[in-house]
C-alpha positions as CSV (number, residue, x, y, z in Angstrom):
1,M,132.1,105.4,95.7
2,P,130.3,102.1,95.4
3,V,126.8,102.4,93.9
4,I,125.4,100.2,96.7
5,L,126.1,100.5,100.4
6,T,125.3,97.7,102.9
7,E,125.4,97.6,106.7
8,K,124.0,95.5,109.5
9,R,122.1,96.8,112.6
10,G,121.6,93.8,114.8
11,D,119.3,91.4,112.9
12,V,118.5,94.0,110.2
13,G,120.4,94.4,106.9
14,I,120.3,97.8,105.2
15,I,120.9,98.3,101.5
16,T,121.4,101.9,100.3
17,L,121.2,103.0,96.7
18,N,124.2,105.3,96.4
19,R,124.0,107.5,93.3
20,P,122.6,110.7,95.0
21,E,124.1,112.9,92.2
22,V,121.5,111.3,89.8
23,R,118.8,110.7,92.4
24,N,119.8,107.1,92.7
25,A,118.8,106.3,89.1
26,L,119.0,102.6,88.1
27,N,121.6,101.4,85.6
28,I,123.0,98.0,85.1
29,E,125.7,98.5,87.7
30,V,123.2,99.4,90.4
31,R,120.7,96.6,89.5
32,T,123.5,94.0,89.5
33,A,125.0,95.2,92.8
34,M,121.6,95.5,94.5
35,R,120.6,92.0,93.5
36,A,123.9,90.7,94.8
37,A,123.4,92.5,98.1
38,L,119.8,91.2,98.5
39,D,121.0,87.6,97.8
40,A,123.9,88.0,100.2
41,F,121.6,89.1,103.0
42,D,119.1,86.4,102.2
43,V,121.6,83.7,103.0
44,D,123.2,85.5,105.9
45,P,122.0,83.9,109.2
46,D,122.8,87.1,111.0
47,V,120.2,89.0,109.0
48,L,116.4,88.4,109.4
49,V,114.9,91.4,107.7
50,V,116.2,93.8,105.0
51,V,115.6,97.5,104.6
52,L,116.1,99.1,101.2
53,T,116.6,102.9,101.0
54,G,118.4,105.6,99.0
55,A,121.1,108.1,99.7
56,G,120.9,111.9,99.6
57,G,117.2,112.3,100.5
58,T,115.8,110.4,97.5
59,F,114.8,106.8,97.2
60,C,115.1,106.3,93.5
61,S,114.2,108.3,90.4
62,G,113.8,105.2,88.1
63,R,115.9,104.1,85.1
64,D,119.0,106.1,84.2
65,L,117.7,107.7,81.0
66,K,121.1,109.1,80.0
67,A,122.5,105.6,80.1
68,A,119.4,104.4,78.2
69,Q,119.9,107.1,75.5
70,A,123.5,105.9,75.2
71,G,122.3,102.4,74.4
72,E,122.6,100.7,77.8
73,P,119.9,98.0,78.3
74,M,118.0,97.7,81.6
75,Y,119.7,94.3,82.3
76,P,122.8,92.7,80.8
77,S,120.9,89.5,79.8
78,R,117.4,88.0,79.7
79,R,118.3,85.8,82.6
80,A,119.3,88.8,84.7
81,A,116.0,90.4,83.9
82,L,114.0,87.3,85.0
83,E,116.1,87.2,88.2
84,S,115.7,90.9,89.0
85,F,114.2,91.8,92.4
86,N,111.1,93.2,90.7
87,R,110.3,89.7,89.4
88,T,112.0,87.4,91.9
89,T,112.0,88.5,95.6
90,I,114.0,87.0,98.4
91,A,112.7,84.7,101.2
92,K,113.2,87.3,103.9
93,P,110.9,90.4,104.3
94,V,112.1,93.6,102.6
95,I,111.0,97.0,103.8
96,A,111.3,100.1,101.6
97,A,112.3,103.3,103.4
98,V,111.4,106.1,101.0
99,E,112.4,109.7,101.2
100,G,112.0,112.2,98.3
101,W,111.2,110.8,94.9
102,A,110.2,107.2,94.1
103,L,109.4,107.5,90.4
104,A,109.0,105.1,87.5
105,G,111.3,102.1,88.2
106,G,112.0,103.6,91.7
107,F,108.3,103.3,92.6
108,E,108.2,99.8,91.1
109,L,111.2,99.0,93.3
110,A,109.3,100.1,96.4
111,L,106.3,98.1,95.3
112,S,108.5,95.0,95.0
113,C,109.2,95.3,98.8
114,D,106.9,93.8,101.4
115,L,106.3,97.0,103.4
116,I,106.8,100.7,102.6
117,V,107.6,103.4,105.1
118,A,107.7,106.9,103.6
119,G,108.6,110.4,104.8
120,E,105.9,113.0,104.6
121,G,107.6,114.7,101.6
122,A,108.0,111.5,99.6
123,R,106.4,111.5,96.1
124,F,105.5,108.4,94.1
125,G,104.6,108.1,90.5
126,I,104.9,106.1,87.3
127,P,105.3,108.9,84.6
128,E,106.5,106.6,81.8
129,V,103.5,107.5,79.5
130,A,104.8,111.1,79.3
131,R,107.9,109.7,77.5
132,N,105.9,107.1,75.5
133,L,107.4,104.4,77.7
134,V,105.6,101.6,79.5
135,A,106.1,100.7,83.2
136,I,107.1,97.1,82.8
137,G,108.8,96.8,86.2
138,G,105.7,95.6,88.0
139,G,103.9,98.8,88.7
140,L,101.0,98.2,86.3
141,L,100.6,94.7,87.6
142,R,100.8,95.4,91.4
143,L,99.0,98.7,91.7
144,P,95.5,97.4,90.7
145,R,95.9,94.7,93.3
146,R,96.8,97.1,96.0
147,M,94.5,100.0,95.4
148,P,91.1,100.6,93.7
149,Y,91.2,100.0,89.9
150,H,90.2,103.4,88.8
151,L,92.7,105.1,91.1
152,A,95.5,102.9,89.8
153,M,94.4,103.8,86.2
154,E,94.5,107.5,87.1
155,L,98.0,107.2,88.6
156,A,99.3,105.3,85.6
157,L,97.6,107.1,82.8
158,I,98.1,110.7,83.9
159,G,101.6,110.0,85.3
160,E,101.6,112.7,87.9
161,P,103.2,112.0,91.3
162,W,101.1,111.2,94.4
163,T,102.0,112.0,98.0
164,A,102.8,109.4,100.7
165,A,99.6,110.4,102.4
166,D,97.6,109.7,99.2
167,L,99.0,106.2,99.0
168,A,98.7,105.5,102.7
169,R,95.0,106.3,102.4
170,W,94.7,103.3,100.0
171,G,97.0,101.0,101.9
172,V,99.9,101.1,99.5
173,V,102.2,102.8,102.1
174,N,102.3,101.3,105.6
175,R,103.6,104.3,107.5
176,V,104.0,108.0,106.8
177,V,106.5,109.6,109.1
178,P,108.2,113.0,109.4
179,T,110.6,113.8,106.6
180,G,114.0,112.3,107.3
181,G,112.6,109.6,109.6
182,A,111.7,106.8,107.1
183,L,114.9,104.8,107.6
184,E,114.7,104.7,111.4
185,V,111.0,103.7,111.4
186,A,111.7,101.1,108.8
187,V,114.5,99.6,110.9
188,A,112.2,99.7,114.0
189,L,109.6,97.7,112.0
190,A,112.2,95.3,110.8
191,E,113.4,94.8,114.4
192,K,109.9,93.9,115.5
193,I,109.6,91.4,112.7
194,A,113.0,90.0,113.6
195,T,111.8,89.0,117.1
196,N,109.4,86.4,115.6
197,G,110.3,82.9,114.4
198,P,112.5,83.3,111.3
199,S,111.2,80.2,109.5
200,A,107.6,81.2,110.3
201,V,108.2,84.7,109.0
202,R,109.7,83.3,105.7
203,A,106.7,80.9,105.3
204,T,104.2,83.7,106.0
205,K,105.7,85.9,103.4
206,E,105.7,83.1,100.8
207,I,102.1,82.2,101.4
208,I,100.8,85.8,101.3
209,Q,102.9,86.6,98.2
210,A,101.9,83.4,96.4
211,G,98.3,84.5,96.3
212,F,96.7,81.1,96.4
213,D,93.3,82.7,96.1
214,S,93.4,81.8,92.4
215,L,93.2,78.2,93.4
216,P,90.1,76.3,94.5
217,E,90.0,76.6,98.3
218,R,90.9,72.9,98.8
219,H,94.0,73.2,96.7
220,A,94.9,76.5,98.3
221,F,95.0,74.9,101.7
222,D,97.3,72.1,100.2
223,A,99.6,74.7,98.8
224,Q,99.6,76.7,102.0
225,D,100.4,73.6,104.1
226,A,103.4,72.7,101.8
227,A,104.8,76.2,102.2
228,A,104.3,76.1,106.0
229,A,105.7,72.6,106.5
230,P,109.4,73.6,106.9
231,A,108.5,76.1,109.7
232,L,106.1,73.9,111.5
233,S,108.6,71.0,111.5
234,S,111.4,73.2,112.6
235,P,112.8,72.9,116.2
236,D,111.9,76.6,116.6
237,G,108.2,75.5,116.7
238,A,108.8,73.6,119.9
239,E,111.1,76.4,121.2
240,G,108.3,79.0,120.7
241,I,105.8,76.9,122.7
242,R,108.4,76.2,125.4
243,A,109.4,79.8,125.7
244,F,105.8,80.9,126.0
245,N,105.2,78.4,128.8
246,E,108.4,79.3,130.6
247,K,107.6,83.1,130.2
248,R,110.9,84.0,128.5
249,K,112.0,85.2,125.1
250,P,112.5,82.4,122.6
251,V,116.0,81.5,121.3
252,W,115.6,80.9,117.6
253,T,118.1,78.5,115.8
254,D,116.5,78.1,112.4
255,R,117.8,81.4,110.9
């Protein structure tokens, strides 16, 4: 069986980690295939939003430690590491649909997505410290920006898993749904996003993710305007206004 499955539902592309026998643990084969699937959907005009999920009732248990013990590195090269999804996202929004465990690199994978939908039974954690490892896949960088500092420290230093409800309380998880329903709710959210102007959605993601707040306000506006320019100059801008005035759904062409 392939380690990554892909499918399309209308404007939504779905990527499924497919190693349920090892709780979708990440090895080089999975990381390489997942990156290829993300890049393929990113340039596919038929796909406007991507959903990332796992097979067998588990999102991802993190790095394949048996492969690591056998000497397999996380990535085949330094370039592959720098181009990994954890470090380099795609232009289109990505939603994580999480059931079961999202641990270590699996939690960091979910944090790399733009929204997270989780089943009630989902559990999240970065337990690396228990094995004298360090979570270098983005969790230690992103969590303090998305939840209070002291709680991020507790999660990272103790290493015990937290519930979906715990993380939803602090805004890390967008939706908590009945167990087994994460994928369908994630797809429904993706479909809502996909009704909006594609180039405006891409620009909006770029601006929010760029975090221009580190710049002086004047320069932040300049950077924002540069990111927004392709969408604002797109024919879809005029189409959006025209469709509003004509009381109809817009027909987007800049996909």
